[in-house]
All heavy atoms as a GROMACS GRO file, in nm:
protein
  400
    1MET      N    1  -3.011  10.619  -4.072
    1MET     CA    2  -3.070  10.525  -3.979
    1MET      C    3  -2.989  10.517  -3.850
    1MET      O    4  -3.045  10.502  -3.743
    1MET     CB    5  -3.077  10.388  -4.046
    1MET     CG    6  -3.152  10.286  -3.967
    1MET     SD    7  -3.326  10.331  -3.962
    1MET     CE    8  -3.394  10.186  -3.892
    2GLY      N    9  -2.858  10.533  -3.861
    2GLY     CA   10  -2.772  10.528  -3.744
    2GLY      C   11  -2.800  10.643  -3.648
    2GLY      O   12  -2.796  10.626  -3.527
    3ASN      N   13  -2.828  10.763  -3.705
    3ASN     CA   14  -2.859  10.877  -3.619
    3ASN      C   15  -2.989  10.855  -3.542
    3ASN      O   16  -2.999  10.895  -3.426
    3ASN     CB   17  -2.870  11.005  -3.702
    3ASN     CG   18  -2.735  11.049  -3.756
    3ASN    OD1   19  -2.631  11.014  -3.700
    3ASN    ND2   20  -2.737  11.125  -3.863
    4LEU      N   21  -3.084  10.793  -3.605
    4LEU     CA   22  -3.211  10.763  -3.538
    4LEU      C   23  -3.189  10.665  -3.423
    4LEU      O   24  -3.246  10.682  -3.315
    4LEU     CB   25  -3.312  10.706  -3.638
    4LEU     CG   26  -3.448  10.670  -3.581
    4LEU    CD1   27  -3.516  10.794  -3.526
    4LEU    CD2   28  -3.534  10.606  -3.688
    5LEU      N   29  -3.104  10.567  -3.444
    5LEU     CA   30  -3.074  10.470  -3.339
    5LEU      C   31  -3.008  10.539  -3.220
    5LEU      O   32  -3.043  10.513  -3.105
    5LEU     CB   33  -2.984  10.359  -3.393
    5LEU     CG   34  -2.946  10.250  -3.293
    5LEU    CD1   35  -3.072  10.178  -3.245
    5LEU    CD2   36  -2.850  10.154  -3.355
    6TRP      N   37  -2.914  10.629  -3.248
    6TRP     CA   38  -2.849  10.703  -3.139
    6TRP      C   39  -2.950  10.787  -3.063
    6TRP      O   40  -2.945  10.796  -2.940
    6TRP     CB   41  -2.737  10.791  -3.192
    6TRP     CG   42  -2.610  10.714  -3.211
    6TRP    CD1   43  -2.553  10.678  -3.329
    6TRP    CD2   44  -2.525  10.662  -3.108
    6TRP    NE1   45  -2.439  10.607  -3.306
    6TRP    CE2   46  -2.420  10.596  -3.171
    6TRP    CE3   47  -2.530  10.664  -2.969
    6TRP    CZ2   48  -2.318  10.533  -3.100
    6TRP    CZ3   49  -2.428  10.601  -2.898
    6TRP    CH2   50  -2.324  10.537  -2.964
    7PHE      N   51  -3.043  10.850  -3.134
    7PHE     CA   52  -3.145  10.932  -3.070
    7PHE      C   53  -3.232  10.846  -2.977
    7PHE      O   54  -3.260  10.885  -2.864
    7PHE     CB   55  -3.233  11.001  -3.175
    7PHE     CG   56  -3.349  11.074  -3.115
    7PHE    CD1   57  -3.330  11.194  -3.050
    7PHE    CD2   58  -3.477  11.021  -3.122
    7PHE    CE1   59  -3.437  11.262  -2.994
    7PHE    CE2   60  -3.585  11.088  -3.065
    7PHE     CZ   61  -3.564  11.209  -3.001
    8VAL      N   62  -3.270  10.728  -3.024
    8VAL     CA   63  -3.353  10.638  -2.943
    8VAL      C   64  -3.276  10.593  -2.819
    8VAL      O   65  -3.331  10.591  -2.709
    8VAL     CB   66  -3.399  10.517  -3.027
    8VAL    CG1   67  -3.462  10.410  -2.940
    8VAL    CG2   68  -3.496  10.562  -3.134
    9ILE      N   69  -3.149  10.561  -2.834
    9ILE     CA   70  -3.068  10.517  -2.721
    9ILE      C   71  -3.055  10.628  -2.617
    9ILE      O   72  -3.073  10.604  -2.498
    9ILE     CB   73  -2.929  10.469  -2.768
    9ILE    CG1   74  -2.944  10.338  -2.846
    9ILE    CG2   75  -2.834  10.451  -2.651
    9ILE    CD1   76  -2.818  10.293  -2.915
   10VAL      N   77  -3.029  10.749  -2.662
   10VAL     CA   78  -3.016  10.861  -2.568
   10VAL      C   79  -3.149  10.890  -2.500
   10VAL      O   80  -3.154  10.912  -2.378
   10VAL     CB   81  -2.961  10.986  -2.641
   10VAL    CG1   82  -2.969  11.109  -2.552
   10VAL    CG2   83  -2.818  10.962  -2.684
   11ALA      N   84  -3.257  10.890  -2.576
   11ALA     CA   85  -3.389  10.917  -2.517
   11ALA      C   86  -3.424  10.810  -2.414
   11ALA      O   87  -3.473  10.842  -2.305
   11ALA     CB   88  -3.495  10.922  -2.627
   12LEU      N   89  -3.399  10.684  -2.444
   12LEU     CA   90  -3.428  10.577  -2.350
   12LEU      C   91  -3.342  10.587  -2.224
   12LEU      O   92  -3.388  10.560  -2.114
   12LEU     CB   93  -3.409  10.440  -2.416
   12LEU     CG   94  -3.516  10.403  -2.517
   12LEU    CD1   95  -3.478  10.274  -2.586
   12LEU    CD2   96  -3.650  10.390  -2.449
   13PHE      N   97  -3.217  10.628  -2.242
   13PHE     CA   98  -3.130  10.645  -2.126
   13PHE      C   99  -3.183  10.756  -2.034
   13PHE      O  100  -3.185  10.740  -1.912
   13PHE     CB  101  -2.987  10.678  -2.171
   13PHE     CG  102  -2.889  10.685  -2.059
   13PHE    CD1  103  -2.847  10.569  -1.996
   13PHE    CD2  104  -2.840  10.806  -2.015
   13PHE    CE1  105  -2.757  10.574  -1.892
   13PHE    CE2  106  -2.750  10.812  -1.910
   13PHE     CZ  107  -2.708  10.697  -1.848
   14VAL      N  108  -3.228  10.865  -2.093
   14VAL     CA  109  -3.286  10.975  -2.014
   14VAL      C  110  -3.412  10.928  -1.942
   14VAL      O  111  -3.430  10.954  -1.822
   14VAL     CB  112  -3.315  11.096  -2.104
   14VAL    CG1  113  -3.398  11.201  -2.030
   14VAL    CG2  114  -3.185  11.158  -2.153
   15PHE      N  115  -3.500  10.856  -2.011
   15PHE     CA  116  -3.621  10.805  -1.947
   15PHE      C  117  -3.588  10.705  -1.838
   15PHE      O  118  -3.655  10.697  -1.736
   15PHE     CB  119  -3.714  10.741  -2.050
   15PHE     CG  120  -3.780  10.840  -2.141
   15PHE    CD1  121  -3.791  10.816  -2.277
   15PHE    CD2  122  -3.831  10.959  -2.091
   15PHE    CE1  123  -3.852  10.906  -2.361
   15PHE    CE2  124  -3.893  11.051  -2.174
   15PHE     CZ  125  -3.903  11.024  -2.309
   16TRP      N  126  -3.480  10.627  -1.858
   16TRP     CA  127  -3.438  10.529  -1.758
   16TRP      C  128  -3.393  10.601  -1.630
   16TRP      O  129  -3.430  10.562  -1.520
   16TRP     CB  130  -3.326  10.445  -1.817
   16TRP     CG  131  -3.270  10.341  -1.726
   16TRP    CD1  132  -3.337  10.237  -1.672
   16TRP    CD2  133  -3.135  10.331  -1.683
   16TRP    NE1  134  -3.250  10.162  -1.597
   16TRP    CE2  135  -3.126  10.217  -1.602
   16TRP    CE3  136  -3.021  10.407  -1.706
   16TRP    CZ2  137  -3.008  10.177  -1.543
   16TRP    CZ3  138  -2.902  10.367  -1.647
   16TRP    CH2  139  -2.897  10.254  -1.567
   17ILE      N  140  -3.314  10.706  -1.646
   17ILE     CA  141  -3.270  10.785  -1.530
   17ILE      C  142  -3.390  10.849  -1.461
   17ILE      O  143  -3.399  10.847  -1.338
   17ILE     CB  144  -3.168  10.892  -1.575
   17ILE    CG1  145  -3.042  10.827  -1.628
   17ILE    CG2  146  -3.135  10.986  -1.460
   17ILE    CD1  147  -2.965  10.745  -1.528
   18LEU      N  148  -3.484  10.903  -1.538
   18LEU     CA  149  -3.605  10.961  -1.478
   18LEU      C  150  -3.686  10.855  -1.406
   18LEU      O  151  -3.744  10.881  -1.299
   18LEU     CB  152  -3.690  11.028  -1.585
   18LEU     CG  153  -3.636  11.160  -1.642
   18LEU    CD1  154  -3.724  11.206  -1.757
   18LEU    CD2  155  -3.627  11.265  -1.534
   19GLY      N  156  -3.692  10.735  -1.461
   19GLY     CA  157  -3.763  10.626  -1.395
   19GLY      C  158  -3.701  10.588  -1.262
   19GLY      O  159  -3.771  10.558  -1.165
   20PHE      N  160  -3.568  10.591  -1.256
   20PHE     CA  161  -3.501  10.566  -1.128
   20PHE      C  162  -3.532  10.676  -1.028
   20PHE      O  163  -3.558  10.650  -0.911
   20PHE     CB  164  -3.349  10.560  -1.147
   20PHE     CG  165  -3.295  10.422  -1.160
   20PHE    CD1  166  -3.176  10.400  -1.227
   20PHE    CD2  167  -3.360  10.313  -1.106
   20PHE    CE1  168  -3.123  10.274  -1.239
   20PHE    CE2  169  -3.308  10.186  -1.117
   20PHE     CZ  170  -3.189  10.166  -1.184
   21ALA      N  171  -3.530  10.800  -1.075
   21ALA     CA  172  -3.548  10.913  -0.985
   21ALA      C  173  -3.692  10.923  -0.934
   21ALA      O  174  -3.716  10.958  -0.819
   21ALA     CB  175  -3.508  11.043  -1.055
   22MET      N  176  -3.789  10.894  -1.019
   22MET     CA  177  -3.929  10.916  -0.983
   22MET      C  178  -4.008  10.787  -0.962
   22MET      O  179  -4.127  10.792  -0.934
   22MET     CB  180  -3.996  11.000  -1.092
   22MET     CG  181  -3.935  11.135  -1.108
   22MET     SD  182  -4.019  11.223  -1.238
   22MET     CE  183  -3.905  11.357  -1.264
   23LYS      N  184  -3.944  10.671  -0.981
   23LYS     CA  185  -4.009  10.542  -0.961
   23LYS      C  186  -4.135  10.525  -1.046
   23LYS      O  187  -4.238  10.479  -1.000
   23LYS     CB  188  -4.046  10.521  -0.813
   23LYS     CG  189  -3.931  10.533  -0.719
   23LYS     CD  190  -3.845  10.409  -0.724
   23LYS     CE  191  -3.739  10.423  -0.615
   23LYS     NZ  192  -3.633  10.330  -0.630
   24ILE      N  193  -4.129  10.567  -1.173
   24ILE     CA  194  -4.244  10.552  -1.264
   24ILE      C  195  -4.206  10.462  -1.380
   24ILE      O  196  -4.105  10.484  -1.446
   24ILE     CB  197  -4.292  10.689  -1.317
   24ILE    CG1  198  -4.177  10.768  -1.377
   24ILE    CG2  199  -4.362  10.768  -1.210
   24ILE    CD1  200  -4.219  10.894  -1.446
   25GLY      N  201  -4.288  10.363  -1.405
   25GLY     CA  202  -4.269  10.277  -1.522
   25GLY      C  203  -4.134  10.211  -1.530
   25GLY      O  204  -4.085  10.187  -1.639
   26GLY      N  205  -4.074  10.183  -1.417
   26GLY     CA  206  -3.938  10.131  -1.415
   26GLY      C  207  -3.920  10.003  -1.493
   26GLY      O  208  -3.826   9.989  -1.570
   27GLY      N  209  -4.010   9.907  -1.475
   27GLY     CA  210  -3.995   9.778  -1.542
   27GLY      C  211  -3.998   9.790  -1.693
   27GLY      O  212  -3.913   9.733  -1.762
   28LEU      N  213  -4.093   9.864  -1.746
   28LEU     CA  214  -4.104   9.880  -1.891
   28LEU      C  215  -3.985   9.957  -1.947
   28LEU      O  216  -3.929   9.920  -2.051
   28LEU     CB  217  -4.234   9.954  -1.925
   28LEU     CG  218  -4.260   9.976  -2.073
   28LEU    CD1  219  -4.270   9.843  -2.147
   28LEU    CD2  220  -4.385  10.057  -2.094
   29ILE      N  221  -3.943  10.060  -1.878
   29ILE     CA  222  -3.830  10.139  -1.925
   29ILE      C  223  -3.703  10.054  -1.926
   29ILE      O  224  -3.624  10.060  -2.022
   29ILE     CB  225  -3.813  10.265  -1.838
   29ILE    CG1  226  -3.930  10.360  -1.860
   29ILE    CG2  227  -3.681  10.335  -1.869
   29ILE    CD1  228  -3.935  10.477  -1.766
   30HIS      N  229  -3.682   9.972  -1.824
   30HIS     CA  230  -3.564   9.886  -1.820
   30HIS      C  231  -3.567   9.785  -1.934
   30HIS      O  232  -3.464   9.759  -1.997
   30HIS     CB  233  -3.555   9.814  -1.686
   30HIS     CG  234  -3.522   9.904  -1.573
   30HIS    ND1  235  -3.397   9.957  -1.554
   30HIS    CD2  236  -3.599   9.951  -1.473
   30HIS    CE1  237  -3.399  10.033  -1.446
   30HIS    NE2  238  -3.521  10.032  -1.396
   31LEU      N  239  -3.683   9.729  -1.961
   31LEU     CA  240  -3.696   9.632  -2.068
   31LEU      C  241  -3.662   9.695  -2.204
   31LEU      O  242  -3.584   9.639  -2.282
   31LEU     CB  243  -3.837   9.574  -2.072
   31LEU     CG  244  -3.866   9.472  -2.180
   31LEU    CD1  245  -3.780   9.348  -2.161
   31LEU    CD2  246  -4.012   9.435  -2.180
   32VAL      N  247  -3.716   9.812  -2.230
   32VAL     CA  248  -3.691   9.879  -2.359
   32VAL      C  249  -3.545   9.922  -2.368
   32VAL      O  250  -3.483   9.914  -2.474
   32VAL     CB  251  -3.787   9.998  -2.377
   32VAL    CG1  252  -3.755  10.076  -2.501
   32VAL    CG2  253  -3.931   9.950  -2.380
   33LEU      N  254  -3.485   9.965  -2.256
   33LEU     CA  255  -3.345  10.002  -2.256
   33LEU      C  256  -3.256   9.882  -2.287
   33LEU      O  257  -3.159   9.894  -2.362
   33LEU     CB  258  -3.307  10.063  -2.121
   33LEU     CG  259  -3.164  10.114  -2.110
   33LEU    CD1  260  -3.143  10.230  -2.208
   33LEU    CD2  261  -3.134  10.160  -1.970
   34ILE      N  262  -3.289   9.767  -2.233
   34ILE     CA  263  -3.212   9.646  -2.262
   34ILE      C  264  -3.223   9.609  -2.409
   34ILE      O  265  -3.123   9.575  -2.473
   34ILE     CB  266  -3.258   9.530  -2.172
   34ILE    CG1  267  -3.216   9.559  -2.027
   34ILE    CG2  268  -3.203   9.397  -2.220
   34ILE    CD1  269  -3.274   9.462  -1.927
   35ILE      N  270  -3.342   9.622  -2.466
   35ILE     CA  271  -3.361   9.593  -2.608
   35ILE      C  272  -3.278   9.689  -2.693
   35ILE      O  273  -3.212   9.649  -2.789
   35ILE     CB  274  -3.510   9.598  -2.646
   35ILE    CG1  275  -3.584   9.482  -2.578
   35ILE    CG2  276  -3.529   9.594  -2.796
   35ILE    CD1  277  -3.734   9.490  -2.589
   36ALA      N  278  -3.280   9.818  -2.657
   36ALA     CA  279  -3.201   9.917  -2.732
   36ALA      C  280  -3.052   9.886  -2.720
   36ALA      O  281  -2.977   9.902  -2.818
   36ALA     CB  282  -3.230  10.056  -2.680
   37GLY      N  283  -3.007   9.842  -2.603
   37GLY     CA  284  -2.867   9.806  -2.585
   37GLY      C  285  -2.827   9.688  -2.672
   37GLY      O  286  -2.718   9.687  -2.730
   38ILE      N  287  -2.915   9.588  -2.680
   38ILE     CA  288  -2.887   9.473  -2.765
   38ILE      C  289  -2.877   9.514  -2.911
   38ILE      O  290  -2.786   9.471  -2.983
   38ILE     CB  291  -2.995   9.364  -2.744
   38ILE    CG1  292  -2.982   9.305  -2.603
   38ILE    CG2  293  -2.984   9.256  -2.850
   38ILE    CD1  294  -3.096   9.215  -2.564
   39ILE      N  295  -2.968   9.599  -2.956
   39ILE     CA  296  -2.964   9.646  -3.095
   39ILE      C  297  -2.835   9.724  -3.120
   39ILE      O  298  -2.771   9.709  -3.224
   39ILE     CB  299  -3.088   9.733  -3.126
   39ILE    CG1  300  -3.213   9.646  -3.124
   39ILE    CG2  301  -3.072   9.804  -3.260
   39ILE    CD1  302  -3.342   9.725  -3.133
   40PHE      N  303  -2.794   9.806  -3.023
   40PHE     CA  304  -2.671   9.882  -3.036
   40PHE      C  305  -2.550   9.790  -3.048
   40PHE      O  306  -2.463   9.810  -3.133
   40PHE     CB  307  -2.656   9.976  -2.916
   40PHE     CG  308  -2.526  10.050  -2.913
   40PHE    CD1  309  -2.500  10.150  -3.004
   40PHE    CD2  310  -2.430  10.019  -2.818
   40PHE    CE1  311  -2.380  10.218  -3.001
   40PHE    CE2  312  -2.311  10.086  -2.814
   40PHE     CZ  313  -2.285  10.186  -2.907
   41ILE      N  314  -2.544   9.687  -2.966
   41ILE     CA  315  -2.432   9.593  -2.970
   41ILE      C  316  -2.429   9.518  -3.102
   41ILE      O  317  -2.323   9.499  -3.161
   41ILE     CB  318  -2.439   9.496  -2.850
   41ILE    CG1  319  -2.410   9.573  -2.721
   41ILE    CG2  320  -2.341   9.380  -2.868
   41ILE    CD1  321  -2.435   9.494  -2.595
   42ILE      N  322  -2.546   9.478  -3.150
   42ILE     CA  323  -2.553   9.410  -3.280
   42ILE      C  324  -2.502   9.501  -3.391
   42ILE      O  325  -2.428   9.459  -3.480
   42ILE     CB  326  -2.696   9.362  -3.310
   42ILE    CG1  327  -2.731   9.246  -3.216
   42ILE    CG2  328  -2.711   9.319  -3.455
   42ILE    CD1  329  -2.876   9.204  -3.223
   43GLN      N  330  -2.538   9.631  -3.383
   43GLN     CA  331  -2.491   9.726  -3.484
   43GLN      C  332  -2.339   9.740  -3.477
   43GLN      O  333  -2.272   9.749  -3.580
   43GLN     CB  334  -2.557   9.862  -3.465
   43GLN     CG  335  -2.517   9.961  -3.572
   43GLN     CD  336  -2.570  10.100  -3.546
   43GLN    OE1  337  -2.606  10.132  -3.434
   43GLN    NE2  338  -2.572  10.183  -3.647
   44LEU      N  339  -2.282   9.741  -3.358
   44LEU     CA  340  -2.137   9.752  -3.345
   44LEU      C  341  -2.067   9.628  -3.400
   44LEU      O  342  -1.963   9.638  -3.465
   44LEU     CB  343  -2.098   9.771  -3.198
   44LEU     CG  344  -2.120   9.908  -3.139
   44LEU    CD1  345  -2.082   9.908  -2.992
   44LEU    CD2  346  -2.039  10.013  -3.212
   45ILE      N  347  -2.122   9.511  -3.373
   45ILE     CA  348  -2.059   9.387  -3.417
   45ILE      C  349  -2.066   9.373  -3.569
   45ILE      O  350  -1.967   9.336  -3.633
   45ILE     CB  351  -2.126   9.266  -3.348
   45ILE    CG1  352  -2.092   9.268  -3.199
   45ILE    CG2  353  -2.082   9.136  -3.412
   45ILE    CD1  354  -2.166   9.164  -3.119
   46THR      N  355  -2.182   9.403  -3.627
   46THR     CA  356  -2.197   9.384  -3.771
   46THR      C  357  -2.128   9.494  -3.851
   46THR      O  358  -2.102   9.477  -3.969
   46THR     CB  359  -2.345   9.380  -3.811
   46THR    OG1  360  -2.409   9.500  -3.770
   46THR    CG2  361  -2.414   9.260  -3.750
   47GLY      N  362  -2.099   9.606  -3.790
   47GLY     CA  363  -2.032   9.714  -3.860
   47GLY      C  364  -2.128   9.802  -3.935
   47GLY      O  365  -2.246   9.772  -3.949
   48ARG      N  366  -2.078   9.913  -3.982
   48ARG     CA  367  -2.162  10.007  -4.055
   48ARG      C  368  -2.176   9.963  -4.200
   48ARG      O  369  -2.080   9.936  -4.269
   48ARG     CB  370  -2.100  10.146  -4.051
   48ARG     CG  371  -2.184  10.251  -4.118
   48ARG     CD  372  -2.126  10.385  -4.100
   48ARG     NE  373  -2.132  10.420  -3.958
   48ARG     CZ  374  -2.125  10.542  -3.912
   48ARG    NH1  375  -2.107  10.641  -3.995
   48ARG    NH2  376  -2.133  10.567  -3.784
   49ARG      N  377  -2.301   9.958  -4.244
   49ARG     CA  378  -2.329   9.920  -4.383
   49ARG      C  379  -2.376  10.043  -4.459
   49ARG      O  380  -2.454  10.122  -4.410
   49ARG     CB  381  -2.438   9.814  -4.387
   49ARG     CG  382  -2.397   9.686  -4.321
   49ARG     CD  383  -2.506   9.583  -4.332
   49ARG     NE  384  -2.468   9.463  -4.260
   49ARG     CZ  385  -2.552   9.384  -4.199
   49ARG    NH1  386  -2.681   9.411  -4.201
   49ARG    NH2  387  -2.510   9.277  -4.136
   50SER      N  388  -2.330  10.057  -4.581
   50SER     CA  389  -2.375  10.169  -4.663
   50SER      C  390  -2.510  10.136  -4.726
   50SER      O  391  -2.536  10.023  -4.766
   50SER     CB  392  -2.274  10.200  -4.772
   50SER     OG  393  -2.258  10.089  -4.855
   51VAL      N  394  -2.596  10.235  -4.732
   51VAL     CA  395  -2.732  10.215  -4.785
   51VAL      C  396  -2.736  10.253  -4.930
   51VAL      O  397  -2.676  10.342  -4.977
   51VAL     CB  398  -2.833  10.296  -4.704
   51VAL    CG1  399  -2.972  10.279  -4.762
   51VAL    CG2  400  -2.828  10.254  -4.560
   0.00000   0.00000   0.00000
């Protein structure tokens, strides 16, 4: 599950950069990137749990 989260974070970061460069869907991309960042921070704070 952690690898999937990293993939989503990287993909959103790439889309965010593309949104800045091409001015497309900026608001939605920024919102989703902020949500992904919050999830990432929560994962760091709570630590890695074994499944």
